MMTF fields as JSON, N, C-alpha, C and O atoms, coordinates in Angstrom:
{
  "mmtfVersion": "1.0.0",
  "mmtfProducer": "UNKNOWN",
  "numBonds": 419,
  "numAtoms": 420,
  "numGroups": 105,
  "numChains": 1,
  "numModels": 1,
  "chainsPerModel": [1],
  "groupsPerChain": [105],
  "chainIdList": ["A"],
  "bondAtomList": [4, 2, 8, 6, 12, 10, 16, 14, 20, 18, 24, 22, 28, 26, 32, 30, 36, 34, 40, 38, 44, 42, 48, 46, 52, 50, 56, 54, 60, 58, 64, 62, 68, 66, 72, 70, 76, 74, 80, 78, 84, 82, 88, 86, 92, 90, 96, 94, 100, 98, 104, 102, 108, 106, 112, 110, 116, 114, 120, 118, 124, 122, 128, 126, 132, 130, 136, 134, 140, 138, 144, 142, 148, 146, 152, 150, 156, 154, 160, 158, 164, 162, 168, 166, 172, 170, 176, 174, 180, 178, 184, 182, 188, 186, 192, 190, 196, 194, 200, 198, 204, 202, 208, 206, 212, 210, 216, 214, 220, 218, 224, 222, 228, 226, 232, 230, 236, 234, 240, 238, 244, 242, 248, 246, 252, 250, 256, 254, 260, 258, 264, 262, 268, 266, 272, 270, 276, 274, 280, 278, 284, 282, 288, 286, 292, 290, 296, 294, 300, 298, 304, 302, 308, 306, 312, 310, 316, 314, 320, 318, 324, 322, 328, 326, 332, 330, 336, 334, 340, 338, 344, 342, 348, 346, 352, 350, 356, 354, 360, 358, 364, 362, 368, 366, 372, 370, 376, 374, 380, 378, 384, 382, 388, 386, 392, 390, 396, 394, 400, 398, 404, 402, 408, 406, 412, 410, 416, 414],
  "bondOrderList": [1, 1, 1, 1, 1, 1, 1, 1, 1, 1, 1, 1, 1, 1, 1, 1, 1, 1, 1, 1, 1, 1, 1, 1, 1, 1, 1, 1, 1, 1, 1, 1, 1, 1, 1, 1, 1, 1, 1, 1, 1, 1, 1, 1, 1, 1, 1, 1, 1, 1, 1, 1, 1, 1, 1, 1, 1, 1, 1, 1, 1, 1, 1, 1, 1, 1, 1, 1, 1, 1, 1, 1, 1, 1, 1, 1, 1, 1, 1, 1, 1, 1, 1, 1, 1, 1, 1, 1, 1, 1, 1, 1, 1, 1, 1, 1, 1, 1, 1, 1, 1, 1, 1, 1],
  "groupList": [{"groupName": "MET", "atomNameList": ["N", "CA", "C", "O"], "elementList": ["N", "C", "C", "O"], "formalChargeList": [0, 0, 0, 0], "bondAtomList": [1, 0, 2, 1, 3, 2], "bondOrderList": [1, 1, 2], "singleLetterCode": "M", "chemCompType": "L-PEPTIDE LINKING"}, {"groupName": "THR", "atomNameList": ["N", "CA", "C", "O"], "elementList": ["N", "C", "C", "O"], "formalChargeList": [0, 0, 0, 0], "bondAtomList": [1, 0, 2, 1, 3, 2], "bondOrderList": [1, 1, 2], "singleLetterCode": "T", "chemCompType": "L-PEPTIDE LINKING"}, {"groupName": "ASP", "atomNameList": ["N", "CA", "C", "O"], "elementList": ["N", "C", "C", "O"], "formalChargeList": [0, 0, 0, 0], "bondAtomList": [1, 0, 2, 1, 3, 2], "bondOrderList": [1, 1, 2], "singleLetterCode": "D", "chemCompType": "L-PEPTIDE LINKING"}, {"groupName": "ALA", "atomNameList": ["N", "CA", "C", "O"], "elementList": ["N", "C", "C", "O"], "formalChargeList": [0, 0, 0, 0], "bondAtomList": [1, 0, 2, 1, 3, 2], "bondOrderList": [1, 1, 2], "singleLetterCode": "A", "chemCompType": "L-PEPTIDE LINKING"}, {"groupName": "ILE", "atomNameList": ["N", "CA", "C", "O"], "elementList": ["N", "C", "C", "O"], "formalChargeList": [0, 0, 0, 0], "bondAtomList": [1, 0, 2, 1, 3, 2], "bondOrderList": [1, 1, 2], "singleLetterCode": "I", "chemCompType": "L-PEPTIDE LINKING"}, {"groupName": "VAL", "atomNameList": ["N", "CA", "C", "O"], "elementList": ["N", "C", "C", "O"], "formalChargeList": [0, 0, 0, 0], "bondAtomList": [1, 0, 2, 1, 3, 2], "bondOrderList": [1, 1, 2], "singleLetterCode": "V", "chemCompType": "L-PEPTIDE LINKING"}, {"groupName": "LEU", "atomNameList": ["N", "CA", "C", "O"], "elementList": ["N", "C", "C", "O"], "formalChargeList": [0, 0, 0, 0], "bondAtomList": [1, 0, 2, 1, 3, 2], "bondOrderList": [1, 1, 2], "singleLetterCode": "L", "chemCompType": "L-PEPTIDE LINKING"}, {"groupName": "SER", "atomNameList": ["N", "CA", "C", "O"], "elementList": ["N", "C", "C", "O"], "formalChargeList": [0, 0, 0, 0], "bondAtomList": [1, 0, 2, 1, 3, 2], "bondOrderList": [1, 1, 2], "singleLetterCode": "S", "chemCompType": "L-PEPTIDE LINKING"}, {"groupName": "GLU", "atomNameList": ["N", "CA", "C", "O"], "elementList": ["N", "C", "C", "O"], "formalChargeList": [0, 0, 0, 0], "bondAtomList": [1, 0, 2, 1, 3, 2], "bondOrderList": [1, 1, 2], "singleLetterCode": "E", "chemCompType": "L-PEPTIDE LINKING"}, {"groupName": "GLY", "atomNameList": ["N", "CA", "C", "O"], "elementList": ["N", "C", "C", "O"], "formalChargeList": [0, 0, 0, 0], "bondAtomList": [1, 0, 2, 1, 3, 2], "bondOrderList": [1, 1, 2], "singleLetterCode": "G", "chemCompType": "PEPTIDE LINKING"}, {"groupName": "LYS", "atomNameList": ["N", "CA", "C", "O"], "elementList": ["N", "C", "C", "O"], "formalChargeList": [0, 0, 0, 0], "bondAtomList": [1, 0, 2, 1, 3, 2], "bondOrderList": [1, 1, 2], "singleLetterCode": "K", "chemCompType": "L-PEPTIDE LINKING"}, {"groupName": "ARG", "atomNameList": ["N", "CA", "C", "O"], "elementList": ["N", "C", "C", "O"], "formalChargeList": [0, 0, 0, 0], "bondAtomList": [1, 0, 2, 1, 3, 2], "bondOrderList": [1, 1, 2], "singleLetterCode": "R", "chemCompType": "L-PEPTIDE LINKING"}, {"groupName": "HIS", "atomNameList": ["N", "CA", "C", "O"], "elementList": ["N", "C", "C", "O"], "formalChargeList": [0, 0, 0, 0], "bondAtomList": [1, 0, 2, 1, 3, 2], "bondOrderList": [1, 1, 2], "singleLetterCode": "H", "chemCompType": "L-PEPTIDE LINKING"}, {"groupName": "CYS", "atomNameList": ["N", "CA", "C", "O"], "elementList": ["N", "C", "C", "O"], "formalChargeList": [0, 0, 0, 0], "bondAtomList": [1, 0, 2, 1, 3, 2], "bondOrderList": [1, 1, 2], "singleLetterCode": "C", "chemCompType": "L-PEPTIDE LINKING"}, {"groupName": "ASN", "atomNameList": ["N", "CA", "C", "O"], "elementList": ["N", "C", "C", "O"], "formalChargeList": [0, 0, 0, 0], "bondAtomList": [1, 0, 2, 1, 3, 2], "bondOrderList": [1, 1, 2], "singleLetterCode": "N", "chemCompType": "L-PEPTIDE LINKING"}, {"groupName": "PRO", "atomNameList": ["N", "CA", "C", "O"], "elementList": ["N", "C", "C", "O"], "formalChargeList": [0, 0, 0, 0], "bondAtomList": [1, 0, 2, 1, 3, 2], "bondOrderList": [1, 1, 2], "singleLetterCode": "P", "chemCompType": "L-PEPTIDE LINKING"}, {"groupName": "TYR", "atomNameList": ["N", "CA", "C", "O"], "elementList": ["N", "C", "C", "O"], "formalChargeList": [0, 0, 0, 0], "bondAtomList": [1, 0, 2, 1, 3, 2], "bondOrderList": [1, 1, 2], "singleLetterCode": "Y", "chemCompType": "L-PEPTIDE LINKING"}, {"groupName": "TRP", "atomNameList": ["N", "CA", "C", "O"], "elementList": ["N", "C", "C", "O"], "formalChargeList": [0, 0, 0, 0], "bondAtomList": [1, 0, 2, 1, 3, 2], "bondOrderList": [1, 1, 2], "singleLetterCode": "W", "chemCompType": "L-PEPTIDE LINKING"}, {"groupName": "GLN", "atomNameList": ["N", "CA", "C", "O"], "elementList": ["N", "C", "C", "O"], "formalChargeList": [0, 0, 0, 0], "bondAtomList": [1, 0, 2, 1, 3, 2], "bondOrderList": [1, 1, 2], "singleLetterCode": "Q", "chemCompType": "L-PEPTIDE LINKING"}, {"groupName": "PHE", "atomNameList": ["N", "CA", "C", "O"], "elementList": ["N", "C", "C", "O"], "formalChargeList": [0, 0, 0, 0], "bondAtomList": [1, 0, 2, 1, 3, 2], "bondOrderList": [1, 1, 2], "singleLetterCode": "F", "chemCompType": "L-PEPTIDE LINKING"}],
  "groupTypeList": [0, 1, 2, 3, 4, 5, 3, 6, 7, 1, 4, 2, 7, 8, 8, 8, 9, 6, 10, 4, 3, 11, 3, 6, 4, 8, 1, 12, 6, 3, 3, 13, 5, 14, 4, 5, 15, 10, 5, 1, 7, 5, 16, 8, 17, 10, 9, 8, 5, 13, 8, 8, 8, 8, 6, 6, 6, 5, 4, 10, 1, 18, 10, 9, 11, 6, 14, 8, 4, 10, 8, 1, 6, 8, 3, 6, 12, 15, 16, 2, 5, 15, 8, 6, 4, 5, 6, 15, 4, 1, 2, 9, 6, 15, 2, 16, 6, 9, 17, 4, 19, 10, 14, 1, 10],
  "groupIdList": [1, 2, 3, 4, 5, 6, 7, 8, 9, 10, 11, 12, 13, 14, 15, 16, 17, 18, 19, 20, 21, 22, 23, 24, 25, 26, 27, 28, 29, 30, 31, 32, 33, 34, 35, 36, 37, 38, 39, 40, 41, 42, 43, 44, 45, 46, 47, 48, 49, 50, 51, 52, 53, 54, 55, 56, 57, 58, 59, 60, 61, 62, 63, 64, 65, 66, 67, 68, 69, 70, 71, 72, 73, 74, 75, 76, 77, 78, 79, 80, 81, 82, 83, 84, 85, 86, 87, 88, 89, 90, 91, 92, 93, 94, 95, 96, 97, 98, 99, 100, 101, 102, 103, 104, 105],
  "secStructList": [7, 7, 1, 3, 3, 3, 3, 3, 3, 3, 3, 1, 7, 2, 2, 2, 2, 2, 2, 2, 2, 2, 2, 2, 2, 2, 6, 6, 1, 7, 1, 3, 3, 3, 3, 3, 3, 3, 3, 3, 3, 3, 3, 3, 3, 6, 6, 3, 3, 3, 3, 3, 3, 3, 3, 3, 3, 3, 3, 3, 3, 3, 6, 6, 1, 2, 2, 2, 2, 2, 2, 2, 2, 2, 2, 2, 7, 7, 1, 1, 1, 7, 7, 7, 3, 3, 3, 3, 7, 7, 7, 7, 7, 2, 2, 2, 2, 2, 2, 2, 2, 2, 6, 6, 7],
  "xCoordList": [8.743, 7.587, 6.529, 6.793, 5.099, 4.262, 2.889, 2.869, 2.001, 0.439, -0.242, -1.434, 0.532, -0.313, -0.338, 0.716, -1.231, -1.085, -1.984, -2.816, -1.824, -2.571, -2.854, -2.095, -4.441, -5.239, -5.659, -5.876, -5.77, -5.83, -7.319, -7.734, -7.935, -9.277, -9.592, -9.324, -10.123, -10.554, -12.007, -12.649, -12.693, -13.872, -14.278, -13.374, -15.786, -16.055, -16.192, -15.77, -16.751, -17.094, -16.685, -16.32, -16.708, -16.148, -17.402, -17.27, -18.503, -19.652, -19.79, -20.258, -19.391, -19.151, -17.93, -18.016, -16.7, -15.496, -15.984, -15.714, -16.7, -16.794, -17.65, -17.624, -18.655, -19.648, -18.962, -19.664, -17.789, -16.969, -16.189, -16.121, -15.61, -14.539, -15.062, -14.451, -16.304, -17.105, -17.419, -17.305, -17.796, -18.079, -17.191, -17.433, -15.84, -14.772, -14.347, -14.016, -14.419, -13.947, -15.077, -14.685, -16.301, -17.336, -17.301, -17.787, -16.647, -16.942, -15.612, -15.378, -14.528, -13.091, -12.325, -11.386, -12.768, -12.13, -10.545, -9.491, -10.869, -9.601, -9.324, -10.238, -8.257, -7.914, -8.208, -8.72, -7.729, -7.766, -7.749, -7.244, -8.658, -8.835, -8.476, -8.892, -7.693, -7.131, -7.793, -7.7, -8.643, -9.43, -8.455, -8.264, -7.892, -6.763, -7.57, -7.957, -7.82, -8.594, -7.797, -6.568, -8.573, -7.81, -7.0, -5.868, -7.449, -6.517, -6.783, -7.826, -6.127, -6.654, -6.329, -5.155, -7.467, -7.22, -7.297, -8.362, -6.499, -6.574, -6.584, -5.569, -7.756, -7.834, -8.655, -9.317, -8.564, -9.421, -10.818, -10.791, -11.84, -13.425, -14.009, -14.366, -14.217, -15.567, -14.999, -15.662, -13.384, -13.182, -12.704, -12.229, -12.728, -12.721, -11.826, -11.869, -10.716, -9.832, -10.703, -11.245, -10.591, -11.466, -10.395, -9.401, -10.6, -10.035, -11.215, -12.271, -10.652, -11.475, -11.185, -10.284, -11.557, -11.077, -11.694, -12.837, -10.926, -11.205, -10.745, -10.018, -11.062, -10.484, -9.931, -10.477, -8.667, -8.1, -8.289, -7.9, -8.769, -8.909, -7.6, -7.329, -6.917, -5.848, -6.248, -6.496, -6.265, -7.083, -5.77, -4.908, -5.752, -4.75, -5.588, -6.724, -4.853, -5.651, -4.508, -3.299, -5.01, -4.386, -4.714, -5.928, -3.986, -4.352, -5.487, -6.158, -5.77, -7.126, -8.073, -9.013, -8.328, -9.666, -10.046, -11.202, -9.156, -8.838, -10.266, -10.861, -10.611, -11.88, -13.006, -13.729, -13.277, -14.409, -14.397, -15.357, -13.137, -12.885, -13.486, -14.274, -12.905, -13.561, -14.872, -15.427, -15.823, -17.097, -17.986, -19.157, -17.285, -17.806, -17.417, -18.195, -16.566, -16.391, -17.155, -17.447, -17.438, -18.407, -19.893, -20.69, -20.08, -21.318, -21.789, -22.939, -20.752, -21.043, -20.323, -20.621, -19.367, -18.805, -19.883, -20.789, -19.872, -20.579, -20.501, -21.514, -18.946, -18.546, -18.963, -19.312, -18.894, -19.086, -17.892, -18.088, -16.65, -15.335, -14.742, -14.084, -15.041, -14.255, -12.798, -12.502, -11.7, -10.519, -10.207, -10.88, -9.144, -8.68, -7.326, -7.21, -6.403, -4.974, -4.305, -4.313, -3.73, -3.313, -1.603, -0.934, -1.233, 0.296, 0.679, 0.194, 1.623, 2.096, 2.942, 3.629, 2.731, 3.437, 4.715, 4.575, 5.913, 7.049, 7.586, 7.902, 7.73, 8.0, 7.331, 6.755, 7.397, 6.986, 7.201, 7.668, 6.782, 6.634, 6.093, 4.862, 6.699, 5.722, 4.646, 3.573, 4.828, 3.308, 2.184, 0.978, 2.686, 1.611, 1.07, -0.093, 2.095, 1.547, 0.637, -0.534, 1.314, 0.179, -0.919, -1.826, -1.101, -2.514, -3.611, -4.838, -2.911, -3.58, -4.035, -5.114, -3.449, -3.79, -4.978, -6.121, -4.857, -5.608, -6.86, -7.831, -7.058, -8.115, -8.872, -9.615, -8.428, -8.85, -9.156, -9.12, -9.596, -9.72, -11.023, -11.085],
  "yCoordList": [-3.835, -3.227, -4.318, -5.461, -3.449, -4.232, -4.109, -3.453, -4.653, -4.663, -3.659, -3.477, -2.821, -1.605, -0.375, -0.23, 0.428, 1.568, 2.621, 2.398, 3.919, 4.904, 5.528, 5.956, 5.552, 6.103, 7.606, 7.94, 8.381, 9.875, 10.372, 9.642, 11.191, 11.535, 12.94, 13.235, 13.733, 15.015, 14.885, 13.91, 16.287, 16.19, 17.456, 18.221, 18.088, 19.548, 19.785, 20.879, 18.904, 19.568, 18.667, 17.524, 19.009, 18.086, 17.278, 16.435, 17.478, 16.69, 15.498, 14.426, 15.729, 14.576, 13.878, 12.652, 14.465, 13.779, 12.702, 11.505, 13.24, 12.219, 11.393, 10.491, 11.448, 10.198, 9.351, 8.43, 9.483, 8.543, 7.699, 6.479, 8.77, 8.087, 7.315, 6.255, 7.483, 6.526, 5.426, 4.298, 5.578, 4.183, 3.169, 1.971, 3.837, 3.232, 2.515, 1.334, 3.331, 2.566, 1.623, 0.544, 1.884, 0.921, -0.398, -1.442, -0.299, -1.621, -2.19, -2.982, -1.633, -2.151, -2.139, -2.899, -1.337, -1.013, 0.002, -0.076, 0.713, 1.413, 1.364, 1.093, 1.59, 1.382, 2.852, 3.135, 3.784, 5.317, 5.956, 5.557, 7.464, 8.172, 9.578, 10.003, 10.037, 11.663, 12.501, 12.29, 13.668, 14.658, 15.898, 16.5, 16.263, 17.49, 18.647, 18.707, 19.594, 20.739, 21.838, 21.906, 22.643, 23.852, 23.477, 23.959, 22.492, 22.231, 22.93, 22.638, 23.647, 24.486, 23.667, 23.411, 23.145, 22.662, 23.352, 23.946, 23.449, 24.198, 23.085, 22.449, 22.88, 22.014, 22.634, 23.656, 21.771, 22.105, 21.208, 19.988, 21.83, 20.996, 21.507, 22.683, 20.827, 21.24, 22.558, 23.58, 22.391, 23.784, 24.867, 25.812, 24.955, 25.971, 25.673, 24.599, 26.768, 26.377, 26.939, 28.027, 25.807, 26.223, 26.211, 25.489, 26.972, 26.924, 26.774, 27.395, 25.726, 25.343, 25.056, 24.228, 25.385, 24.854, 23.532, 23.52, 22.413, 21.336, 20.607, 21.235, 19.5, 18.598, 17.17, 16.416, 16.961, 15.767, 14.532, 14.507, 13.647, 12.427, 11.406, 10.983, 11.162, 10.354, 9.087, 9.123, 7.848, 6.578, 5.529, 5.312, 4.988, 3.958, 2.61, 2.42, 1.774, 0.538, -0.552, -0.34, -1.589, -2.439, -2.908, -3.047, -3.193, -3.622, -4.584, -4.673, -5.331, -6.177, -5.701, -6.316, -4.602, -3.866, -2.797, -2.377, -2.393, -1.434, -1.318, -0.272, -2.599, -2.71, -2.228, -1.413, -2.732, -2.175, -0.667, 0.096, -0.38, 1.304, 2.079, 3.025, 1.428, 2.193, 2.045, 2.929, 0.903, 0.872, 1.825, 2.149, 2.154, 2.901, 4.332, 5.2, 4.72, 6.018, 6.458, 7.626, 5.466, 5.669, 5.976, 6.815, 5.257, 5.344, 6.415, 6.85, 6.793, 7.846, 9.305, 10.317, 9.207, 10.6, 11.551, 11.087, 12.91, 13.798, 14.078, 14.215, 14.213, 14.576, 13.643, 12.482, 14.303, 13.242, 12.318, 11.285, 12.813, 12.023, 12.275, 13.283, 11.277, 11.285, 11.005, 10.277, 11.863, 11.717, 10.106, 9.804, 9.292, 8.369, 7.928, 7.396, 8.218, 8.18, 7.283, 7.626, 6.123, 5.089, 4.907, 4.619, 5.158, 4.994, 4.045, 4.097, 3.117, 1.876, 2.595, 3.613, 1.895, 1.963, 1.132, -0.065, 1.585, 0.898, 0.48, -0.71, 0.959, 0.703, 1.474, 2.534, 0.93, 1.684, 0.946, -0.193, 1.724, 0.977, -0.545, -0.574, -1.8, -2.894, -2.94, -3.431, -2.525, -2.331, -1.442, -1.623, -0.571, 0.298, -0.195, 0.023, -1.063, -1.615, -2.855, -3.022, -3.643, -4.646, -4.182, -5.01, -3.168, -2.497, -2.076, -2.107, -1.728, -1.464, -2.766, -2.769, -3.648, -5.244, -5.316, -5.242, -5.397, -5.93, -5.352, -6.098, -4.081, -3.423, -2.964, -2.035, -3.8, -4.051, -5.078, -5.147, -6.372, -7.467, -8.0, -9.175],
  "zCoordList": [-5.239, -5.733, -4.862, -4.49, -4.659, -3.962, -4.859, -5.9, -4.46, -5.267, -4.712, -4.959, -3.813, -3.186, -4.193, -4.813, -4.437, -5.018, -4.55, -3.671, -5.187, -4.846, -5.978, -6.847, -5.868, -6.918, -6.684, -5.519, -7.516, -7.598, -8.216, -9.117, -7.958, -8.383, -7.83, -6.665, -8.625, -8.395, -8.207, -8.597, -7.362, -6.952, -6.732, -6.396, -6.854, -7.165, -5.724, -5.348, -4.712, -3.212, -2.093, -2.367, -1.075, 0.073, 0.513, 1.4, -0.013, 0.447, -0.415, -0.031, -1.504, -2.769, -2.421, -2.366, -2.15, -1.631, -0.61, -0.709, 0.339, 1.418, 1.387, 2.223, 0.427, 0.132, -1.007, -1.424, -1.555, -2.374, -1.275, -1.122, -0.548, 0.354, 1.146, 1.284, 1.945, 2.881, 2.061, 2.54, 0.901, -0.077, -0.171, -0.027, -0.492, -0.877, 0.723, 0.83, 1.718, 3.088, 3.697, 4.142, 3.757, 4.128, 3.268, 3.703, 1.905, 1.148, 0.887, -0.026, 1.953, 2.181, 0.645, 0.408, -0.186, -1.341, -1.16, -1.792, -0.282, 0.077, 1.691, 2.47, 2.044, 3.42, 3.978, 5.061, 2.903, 3.564, 2.264, 1.215, 2.623, 1.308, 2.11, 3.187, 1.312, 2.032, 1.327, 0.118, 1.728, 1.012, 0.992, 2.049, -0.056, -0.13, -0.643, -1.81, 0.295, -0.333, -1.051, -1.034, -1.647, -2.543, -3.587, -3.618, -4.704, -5.537, -6.838, -7.423, -7.264, -8.736, -9.815, -10.085, -10.587, -11.898, -13.063, -13.228, -13.902, -15.412, -16.45, -16.733, -16.997, -18.085, -19.124, -18.943, -20.564, -21.719, -21.68, -21.837, -21.49, -21.649, -22.683, -22.614, -23.755, -25.063, -25.525, -25.704, -25.741, -26.507, -25.716, -26.346, -24.192, -23.388, -22.477, -21.877, -22.212, -21.342, -19.807, -19.616, -18.909, -17.547, -16.325, -16.415, -15.255, -14.113, -12.996, -12.881, -12.218, -11.296, -9.783, -9.654, -8.943, -7.491, -6.98, -6.525, -7.058, -6.628, -5.333, -4.562, -5.071, -4.189, -4.664, -5.47, -3.948, -4.381, -3.61, -2.443, -4.066, -3.376, -3.782, -4.906, -2.57, -2.664, -1.777, -0.572, -2.685, -2.431, -2.108, -2.96, -0.913, -0.742, -0.915, -0.48, -1.59, -2.029, -2.577, -2.479, -3.087, -3.733, -5.138, -5.288, -6.218, -7.638, -7.661, -8.69, -6.593, -6.848, -6.75, -7.254, -6.185, -5.905, -7.131, -7.174, -8.044, -8.743, -9.682, -9.94, -10.086, -10.973, -10.369, -10.941, -9.047, -7.987, -7.854, -7.964, -7.599, -7.151, -8.627, -8.623, -9.859, -11.143, -11.219, -11.871, -10.599, -10.811, -9.729, -9.923, -8.702, -7.533, -8.104, -7.708, -8.806, -9.171, -10.338, -10.597, -10.985, -12.386, -11.611, -12.029, -10.578, -10.219, -9.315, -9.254, -8.613, -7.705, -7.9, -7.265, -8.856, -9.43, -9.9, -10.592, -9.574, -10.442, -11.794, -12.48, -12.398, -13.434, -14.357, -14.143, -15.515, -16.788, -17.326, -17.967, -16.988, -17.225, -15.647, -15.391, -14.654, -13.491, -13.957, -14.905, -12.951, -13.273, -12.319, -11.333, -12.838, -12.056, -12.711, -13.815, -11.903, -12.229, -11.119, -9.937, -11.563, -10.479, -10.612, -11.604, -9.374, -9.415, -8.342, -7.212, -8.751, -8.012, -6.735, -6.82, -5.699, -4.456, -4.452, -4.204, -4.686, -5.012, -3.526, -3.519, -2.584, -1.399, -0.259, -0.502, 1.08, 2.271, 3.356, 3.325, 4.638, 5.717, 5.904, 5.91, 6.057, 6.149, 6.954, 6.604, 7.871, 8.915, 8.217, 8.379, 7.512, 6.798, 5.683, 5.343, 4.891, 3.603, 4.131, 3.79, 4.96, 5.56, 6.291, 6.379, 6.811, 7.112, 5.82, 5.911, 4.755, 3.502, 2.859, 2.266, 2.914, 2.565, 3.571, 3.12, 4.356, 5.722, 5.564, 5.695, 5.288, 5.366, 3.693, 3.379, 3.104, 1.542, 1.185, -0.043, 1.883, 1.509, 0.652, 0.289]
}
């Protein structure tokens, strides 16, 4: 197991996704953010079932940067309740994992 993590968040537009991705990269909070288009989300919000097309942000980073990522999402994300789900990276190519840490100092 490593201290590398993948954080997932959904967003409503490419423009907003790029704004968050760039902020995370420019501040070295993430090594890479993939923006995956056309994710359909079905959820309940304020008593209604909603179905929305969103984009998925796949954020590669390390545990030590997580609190700052939370603060950045809370500041920049347009949703009332932004999604942030964190998954551990249990293994990977050593060079790639090293690259994540080098770029998230």
